[in-house]
C-alpha positions, 0 to 999 in steps of 0.5 A: 101750676098745671094739673094734667089728670083730674075728673072735674067735668060734671056728670060724665064719670065717677068724678064731679057729680054736677056743675056745682061740685065741679065749680067747688073743686075748681075753687079748691084747685085755684086756692092751691095754686093751679092755673091750668087743668086738663080734665081727663074723664074716664074712657073705659069701654063698657063702664064709662063710654065717653067719647070726644062729643060727650067730653066736649059738651061737658067741657063747654058746660064747665067753661061756661060755669067758670066764666059765670063764677069768675073762677080764674082756672084755664081748662081743657080736656083729654081722657083717662083711657083704660088699656084694653083691646076695645080701644084699638079701633078708636086709636085707628080712627083717631077718636081718642082725646089726647093729653098733648104732645111730647117730642112731636108725638101725641100723648095718651093718658093710659090706665091699667087695672089697679090690681095688676099690669095686664097680660099683653100690656107691653105688646099693646103699649108697643102698638100704641107707640107704633101708631105714633102715640106716647102712652103716659101711664097713670098713677103707676105707684098705685098699681099692685103689679108695680108695687110688688115689682117696682123694676117692672116700670123700667120696661115701660120707661125703656119703651118710651112711656111717660108717667103720672104720679098722684099727689096724695099718693106720697102723703099716704092717702092710699096706704103705706105701700103706695106711699113708699112706691111713690117716693121710690119712683120720685127719687129714681126720677121715673115720674114725668108729671104729678097730678091730682087725679081729683074726683070729689070735694072731700076725699079726693080734692085737687089739692097739692100743698102737703104733697109739694112739701113732701116732694121737695124733701125727695127731689128738691124745688127744681124737681117739683117745678119740673113735675108741676110746671115745666113738664106738664106745660110742655105737654099741654101747651097747645091746648091752652094756646089762645085761652 
């Protein structure tokens, strides 16, 4: 399986606090069946000011630790990018790490504030598309704007956005409304990939077993295979070529 949204890179955001914890989370992922992981630390200007250099440094540290511990997990890196006007110059300068490619366009993992779909989001998404980037909206099932108005997600899908659902959202970790919204989006075939959005060992680990069982009752084996293997592999294949 492929996990395209996780916070395992050590010490650079609110995910793994150090290499020791990152490696324990990697072991959890492998035990759950994850073979390939794209680590996506936050780029949130003013809070997590990561860039390609800081992410690359953390990735090399993580890869070295995995090799030393002989943990069979292939890792690459991108970023979870908070949608804001401050990213405009970074986009223009090609300074944002991409998740991969979809239909010959680069994919950016985009995060909205959890309490709303921000004013101007549609215009910003249209601008990113004009720059030849495909936005993948991170965990829409956990956004209050989409929870209160599920049909709003159609606006972004019709523009050409992709979507990522958090595995534990459909098992109730984030509450009943989030679970119901997640199930609705899955059954309506509005989700491109399912990922862990893992942050730590205990409360938000990179585990999928329970989520897979429940997702199969909603979309069947083929649907789950698309969410955790074929679609994420298609997006990230260039990142893992040669690894």
